[in-house]
N, C-alpha and C positions, 0 to 999 in steps of 0.2 A: 416759139411765140406762146405767151400766156393766152389762155382762152377766157372768154367773157364769163362772169358769174351768171348762173342761171337765175331767173326771176325768183324761183323758190329757194335760192341759196340764202345763207345767212347775210342779211344786210347790215349796214353800219349801225342803224338804230337798234335792231334786234340784238346784236352782239353786246351793245352797250347796256341794254336793259338787263341782260342775263349776267353781265359782269359786275354790275353795281348793286345787286340785290343786298339789302340790309334789313335788319329787324331790330326790335327793341329788347331782345333778350341779351343778357349779359349786363355788365355794369361798367361805368367809366372808372369807378373807384376799385382799385385792386385790394381786396380784403386779404388779411393775413393768411387765410386758408386757401385763397385762390391760387397762389403760386404753387402750393403743394398739390392742388388738383391738376394744374397744368403739367407739372413735372411727372405726376403719377400717370397721366394720360400718355405722355411721351414715352415713358417706360413700357407701357402696355402695347402701344401701337407702333412705335418706332424704336424697338430695343437696339441698343448699341449706339444711340445718338450721343454726341458729345456737345458740351457748350462751345460756343464759337471761339472763346479764348483758349479753352482746353485743346480744341482742334488745332488752332494756329500753333501753339507751343509744341504739341506732339508731332505735327507734320514737320516743323522745323528741326526738332531734335532727331527724328528718325532719318531725315534726309542727311543730316550731318553725321549720324552714327552708322549709316549704311556702309556697304562694302567700299573698298578703296576708290573704285572708279566713280561711284556716286558722290563719295565724300569730297573728292576733288572738284566735282562740278557744283556741288551745293554747299561747300564749306564757307564761301564768302557771300553773305547776304547782299552785299552791294552789287554783285554781279548777277543777281536773279531778277527777272522780270515777272511780275504777277499778271496773269491774264484771267479775266472772269467772264463767265457766260451765265448770268443770273437775271431773273426777271427785273424789269425796270421799276417795279413797285418800290416805293421809298422805304418800306419796312425791311428790305433786304440789304441795306448798306452796312449794318453792324458787323457782319462777317467780313466784308471787304475791309472795313476799318481795322479789324483785329489783325488781318494779314498784312495790311499796309504798314502797321507798326514794325513789321519785320522786313518787308520787301519794298517799302515806299509806294509810289503811285502804281495804279493798275491800268492795264489795257482792257477795254470793255468790248466783248464780242457778242453779248447777248441782247435779247429783246423780250417780247411778251412770253410769259411762262418760263423763261430761262433758255429758250432755244437759241442756238448759236447762229442767228440770222446773218451775222457778218461773214459766215462761211469761210471758204478757203482763202479768199482775198484778205479778210481780216487776220486770219492766222498767219499768212505770209507777211503781212505788214508788221504784225507783232514780232515775228521771228527776226525781222531786220532791225528791230528796236532793242533787242537783247544786248546788254553790254558785251564788249569783246571778251571772248573766252568764258562767257557766262551761259546760263541755262534759264529755263522758264518753269513756272508752276501754273498749270491751267486748272482753274476751279470752275465747275459747272454743275447744273442741276436745277430742277424745279423747286417750288416752295409751297408750303402749306401752313395755314394758321391754326392756332388752338386758342380759343377765347377763355375768359376767366371761369366760365362754367364747364370747361373741358370739351366744348364742341369742336370737333375737327373740321377744318374747312372754313373757319371764321376767325376773325381776330378783332380785338379792341384797338381802335386807332386813336391817336392823339387828337383831342378836341372834338370827338364825335361820340354821340350817345349810342349805347348798345354796341353790337358787333356787326361786322359785315363780311362778305365773301372774301376769301383769301386762299388761293390765288383767284382773282376775278376772271382772268383770262382762261384759266383751267376750268373754272365753274361753267363759263359760257361754252367752252369746247365740249365739256361732258354733256351739257344739255343738248347741244347740237347732235352729238353722237347718239344719244338716246332717242332723239326724234328720228334720225335716219334709220336706226334699228327697228323702230316701231312703224316705219313706213309713213310717217307723218310729213316728211319732207324729202326732197331729192338730195343726193350727195352733191356737195359744192364742186364746181370746176375751178381750175387755177385762175386767180384774179389777173386782170390786165390793168386794174387801177390800183395805185399804191395806197389809196385812202384807208383801207382796213385789211391790207394784204397779209400782215403778220397773223392776225387772228384767224383768217381763212386757213393759213398753213398750220396753225396750232390744232385746229379741228381736224384737218386732213391727216396730220401725223398721229393724232389720238385715235382715229377711226379704226385702225387694225386691232386696237385693244378693247373694242366695244364689248365683246363677249366676256372678257376678263372683268370689266366694270359691272356688267349686268349680273354676273354670278357672285360678285363679292358680297359678303355679309354687311359690310359698311363701305359703300362706294366712295364716300368722301375720304376714307382712310386709304383706299386702294388707288385713288386717282393719282397722287404724286408718284407712287411706285410705277404705275403705267407710263406716266410722262417721263420718268427717269429712264425707263427702258428705251423709249423713243429717242430721247436726247443723247443717251450713251451711244446708241447706234450711229447717230448723226455725227457726234464728236469724233468717234473713231474713224469714220470716213473722212472727215475734214483733216484730222491729223495724219492719216495715212496718205492723203493726197498732198499735203503741204509740209510734211516733216523735213523734206530736203532743204527747205529754206532756212532751217536752223543751222548755223555754221558750226562745224566741229571745233572743239570737242563738246559743244553744247548738248545738253540732254533735255528731254521733255517729261515733266512730271504731270501726270493726269490725276486730278483729285475730283472725282464725281460723287454725287450723292443728293440727298434731299435736305433742303433748308427748312427749318421749322421756326416759324415766327410766333412770338408769345407776347402777352400783355406787358405793359411797363412794370418794372419791378421784378420781372422774371428773366433769366438769361435766355438768349437766343441759342438754338441748338442746330446741329447738322449731323445727319446720318450718313457716314461714308459708305459708298457702294463700290468705289474703285479708287485705288491708290497705288499707282505703278509708275515706273520710269522707263522711257523708251529712248532709243538713239534717233539720230536724224535719218536713219534708214528704216525706221519703224520697228527695230528689233527690241524685244522686251529685255530690259536689263535686270529689273527686280520687281516683284509683286510685294508691296509693303502693307497691304490691307490687313492681313492677319495681325501684324504687330500694332497697327493703328487701333484695331478693335480690341 
């Protein structure tokens, strides 16, 4: 049974206030030099990141060119099902669209901040949707924005002045974690009400990384790295528990990393942190991350 949220726990209104913080810094207009500033910041803070279209093409090429067993499984794009666990924020759809150009529609497993809230049930359902004799590609991870002035943790959104928090859910969770560490509030208990349950869990999963965030020179830069670590651990548990639902000879490609949102006129980026192929018995077939990077 879920336990009731303590009165001092993060309430619905407080999490909303933290998630939607915006300011007047930044500009709606993307100046010629702004793209260069954003790309420079990505290179400094998230080295190895690829544009979303580069990522899609390299992932597809590497899967096709890999050893014979993988080539057989990933040689026919029409037999591949794409599954994604990305934050529900609208700025995250560009990467999905680039991969959909290769693999058609995608099965969504994710919720706030990119956590795979669909769990084992959603993975099992996805596995049963894979075309016969086909395989899947599972894309997952948190996201972070970089606005026109190079501020990490913010992004310029269409039709809105200035820049605002991105990821909002992550920002709210980080604020909660900081307050718990400072003794300003109690740790949340598991929610019994669905109203804001996902945000409660985002905060709970980030809490073990509180020290890492506190010690970081730039917490906003470190935040998606910490969230990725939490999400990667969760995804491996989900796949380990549900991999048997993938019918042989199907394989499971795990593509985990950090999605980087940018202003209009600048490409979207993704920093790969895991790129591997496993069997339906959870056996590692190949680690392709070095080749992808």
